[in-house]
C-alpha positions as CSV (number, residue, x, y, z in Angstrom):
1,M,145.6,36.1,29.4
2,A,147.6,39.1,30.4
3,K,146.0,41.7,31.9
4,K,145.8,45.0,29.6
5,V,147.2,48.1,31.1
6,L,146.4,51.8,29.7
7,I,149.5,54.4,30.4
8,V,148.4,57.7,30.3
9,D,151.5,60.2,30.6
10,D,152.0,63.5,28.4
11,D,155.8,62.6,28.7
12,P,156.5,60.3,25.8
13,S,159.9,59.1,27.4
14,Q,158.2,58.1,30.6
15,C,155.0,56.7,28.9
16,R,157.4,54.4,26.6
17,C,159.7,53.3,29.6
18,M,156.4,52.5,31.7
19,A,155.0,50.3,28.3
20,I,158.3,48.5,27.9
21,G,158.9,47.8,31.7
22,L,155.1,46.5,32.1
23,R,155.5,44.5,29.1
24,V,158.5,42.8,30.4
25,E,156.5,41.8,33.6
26,G,154.2,40.5,31.3
27,F,151.2,42.9,30.6
28,E,149.7,43.9,27.9
29,V,150.0,47.6,27.3
30,V,148.3,50.4,25.6
31,E,149.5,54.0,25.4
32,A,148.2,57.3,25.3
33,L,149.8,61.1,25.7
34,S,146.9,62.9,27.0
35,G,143.6,62.2,29.0
36,A,141.7,63.1,25.7
37,Q,143.5,60.4,23.5
38,A,143.1,57.7,26.5
39,L,139.3,58.0,26.4
40,D,139.1,57.5,22.7
41,G,141.2,54.6,23.0
42,L,139.3,53.1,25.6
43,A,136.3,53.5,23.1
44,A,137.8,50.6,21.2
45,E,139.9,49.1,23.8
46,Q,139.0,47.4,27.0
47,V,141.7,47.6,29.9
48,D,141.9,46.1,33.3
49,A,144.1,48.9,34.8
50,A,145.3,52.6,34.2
51,V,148.3,54.2,35.4
52,V,147.8,57.8,35.1
53,D,150.5,60.7,35.6
54,L,148.8,63.6,38.0
55,M,150.6,66.3,36.2
56,M,149.1,67.1,32.5
57,P,148.0,69.5,30.3
58,G,144.6,69.6,29.3
59,M,142.9,67.0,31.5
60,N,145.2,66.6,34.7
61,G,145.6,63.0,36.4
62,L,143.1,63.7,39.2
63,E,140.4,65.0,36.3
64,M,141.0,61.5,34.4
65,C,140.9,59.1,37.3
66,R,137.3,60.4,38.1
67,V,136.4,60.0,34.4
68,L,137.6,56.7,34.4
69,K,136.3,55.6,37.4
70,E,132.5,56.8,36.6
71,R,132.6,55.6,32.9
72,F,134.6,52.3,33.5
73,P,134.1,51.5,37.4
74,G,135.8,48.2,37.7
75,I,139.2,49.7,36.3
76,G,142.3,49.6,38.9
77,V,143.8,53.2,38.5
78,V,147.3,54.0,39.6
79,L,148.2,57.6,40.0
80,T,151.8,58.5,39.5
81,S,153.8,62.0,40.4
82,A,156.8,63.3,42.0
83,Y,154.4,65.0,44.4
84,H,153.5,63.0,46.9
85,L,149.9,62.5,47.9
86,S,148.5,60.7,51.0
87,Q,145.6,58.4,50.8
88,R,143.6,61.1,52.4
89,Q,144.3,63.6,50.0
90,L,143.1,61.2,47.4
91,D,140.2,60.5,49.2
92,L,139.3,64.2,49.2
93,A,140.3,64.7,45.6
94,G,137.0,62.5,45.2
95,I,138.8,59.8,42.9
96,G,137.6,56.8,44.6
97,H,139.8,53.7,45.5
98,A,143.1,54.6,43.4
99,A,146.9,53.7,44.1
100,F,149.5,56.5,44.5
101,L,153.1,55.7,43.3
102,G,155.7,58.6,43.9
103,K,158.4,59.0,41.3
104,P,160.6,57.5,40.8
105,F,159.9,54.3,41.0
106,T,161.4,50.9,39.8
107,M,159.4,48.8,36.9
108,R,158.9,46.3,40.0
109,Q,157.1,48.7,41.8
110,L,154.9,49.6,39.5
111,A,153.9,46.0,38.1
112,G,153.2,45.5,41.9
113,K,150.7,48.3,42.0
114,V,149.2,47.4,38.9
115,R,148.6,43.8,39.9
């Protein structure tokens, strides 16, 4: 059974590209264009991992990661951004064990982080 991945990115093109790339890599994908939309969708969908963009209006990526880790402690989270963050910065932000992938990245790199 394929792992199901939630992609949260306010840029529809980015969201779609990541979804296509992860589907090619064998994942099932659920897309959301905002943190609020993602949380609404998670009421009906169960996912194994989430790929979350850092810079989004409304609920930003760090806030989204905190909510995901609080409500769904077993979910794996990959935070993406053109702004590079160290693991120490992620730890200080209080988002728990989240992986970071700096943009630009390849679909192979993304799939590797999700796995």
